N, C-alpha and C positions, 0 to 999 in steps of 0.2 A: 370740878368746874372748869379747870384749865383744859382738861381733855375734851370736854364737850365743846368748849369755846373754840378749840383748835379745829375740831371736826367741822364745826359750823363755818369757821373762817375758810377752811379748805374747800368746803362745798360751795361757799360763796365765790371763791376765786375761780373754781372750775366752771361754775355757772356763768360767771362774768366772761370767762374766756370763751365758753361755748356760745354765749350770746354775741360776743364780738365776732366770732367766726361766722355765726349766722348772719350778722349785719353785713360783714364783708362779702359773704357769698350772695346775700340779697342785693348788695350794691353792685356786685359784679354782674349778677343776672340782669339788674336794671340797666347797667351800662351796656351790656351785650344786647339787651332788648332795644335800647335806644339806638345803638350803632346799626343793628339790623333794620330797625324802623327807618333810620336815615338812609341806609342803602336802598331799602325798598322804595322810599320816597324819591331818591335820586334816580333810581331805575325807572320809576313811574314817570318822572319828569322827562327823562331821556326818551322813554318809549312814547310819551305824549308828543315830544318834539318831533321824533321820527314819523309818528303817525300824522302829525300836523303837516310835516314836509311832504309826506306821501299824498295826503289829501290835497295840499296846495298844487302839487305836480299834477294830480289827476284833474283838478279843476282847470289848471292852465292848459293841459293837453286837450281836455274836452272842449274848452273855449277855442283853442287853436284849430281843432278839427272842425268845429262848427263854422268858424270864420273862413277856414280854407274851403269847406264845402260850398260856402256862398261865394267866395272870391274867385275860385278856379273857373266856374262857368262864365263869370263876368270877364275874367282875364282872357279866356279862350274866345269869347265873343269879340273882345277888343282886338285881339290878334287877328281874327278872321276879318274884322272890319278894316283893319289896317291893310291886310293883304288884298282885300277887294278894292280898297281905295288906291293902293299901289298899282294893281293891274289896270284899273280904270284910267289912272293917270298915264300909265305907259301906253295904253291903247289910244288915249286922246292925243298924247304927244306923237305917237306913231302916225295916227290918221292926219294930224296937222302937218307933220313933216312930209307925208306922201302928197297931200293936197298942195303944199307949197312947191314940192318938186315938180308936180304935174303942171302947175301954173307957170313955173320957170321954163319947163320944157316947151310948153305951148308958145311962150314968148320967143324962145330961141328958134323954134320952127318958123314962126312968122318972119323973124329977122332973116333967117337963112333962105327963105323962099325968095326974098328980094334979090339975093345974090346968086342963088342956084334954083331957078324956076323948074329945072328938070326933076326935082325931088319927088313930085307926085307920080312920076312915071313908075317908080318902084311899086307903089301901092296899086296903081292901075294894073301892072303886070301880075301881081299876086291875085288881084280880083279876077283877071281874065283866066288865070290858071285854074282858079276855083270854079269858074263858069264854063270850063271845058266841056263840050258835049251839048251845050245849050244851042237851040236853033236860032233864037233871037236874043241879042244882048243890048240892053239899054244902059249906057254909061253916063252917069250924072257927075258933073264936076262944076266947080266954081267958074263963072265966066272969065275971071282974070287968069285962072290957070289954063283954060282952053286957049285964050288969046296968047299967053306967054309961051305955051308949048307948040302952038301951031300944028303943023303936019306930023309932028313926032308922035302924037297920040294915035293917029290913023296908021302910021307906019308900024307902031307897036301892035295894033290890033291885027294887021295883016299877017304878022308872024304866027298867029295862032290859027292854024288851019282847022282845028277841031271846033272853033267857034263859028257859028253861022253868021247871019247878017248882024252887023253892029251899028248902033246909032249913038252918037255923042250928043248929050243935051246939057246946056248950061243950067245950073241950079244954084240960085242965091242962098238957099237954105244950107248948103254944104260949105263948111269953112275951107279956106284955101289950104291946099296941101293934100287933101283927101279926096275920096270918090265913093260912089255907091253904084253898084251894078244890080240891075233887075233882070231876071230871066224867068222863064216859065216854071223854074224849080224853086224860085224864091229870091230873096234879096241878100246880096253880099255887101256888108257894111265895112268900108275901109276909110271911114272918115277919121279925122284926127281925134275928135272927141271920143270915138269908140276905141281907138288904139290906146289912148291915154287911160280910158276907163279900164281896159283889160290889164294894163300895166299896174294901175292902182290896186286892182283886185288881186293880182298876183303878189304884189308887195304886201298888201294887207292880210293875205291869207296866212 
């Protein structure tokens, strides 16, 4: 009986030990499985975060590109509008400055004529040079200039042998300081208004 009992006890102990080892191994497998599952979960979370970040970046980039595509044309138009406005302002300022300078010059000429009545003689001389070769010359001047210059106008005409007969006529439509010459070839405009208009055109060009 003791022998059988001993054998049974020995078998029981070995079975228990084997069962314990099986339990430990099972526990280890479960633990390993849990750790692996946790790693997979954490990796999945990390991958999810990275994918979420990439998706957010894609959305932000797409939104930025969409806004930029809309904003850039508007910005270019705004820049062009500013440039056009700037050029228009510069032109307006330039035109205003030229007009002001011409008005000042006209006033200066009027004032100088009172002190130097011979000023129109230079314009008359230029007009006669341009009329060289004409058979008949009609010189129109303001009555006050003709009166102030006296015989000096006729003396100047005599110097141009290439000019045929000349006639000096008072003309109230011509501002003081200038003149207008009519020939069979056309009209030579040496009025102050025309001279200033030419200067303004050159300055504005």
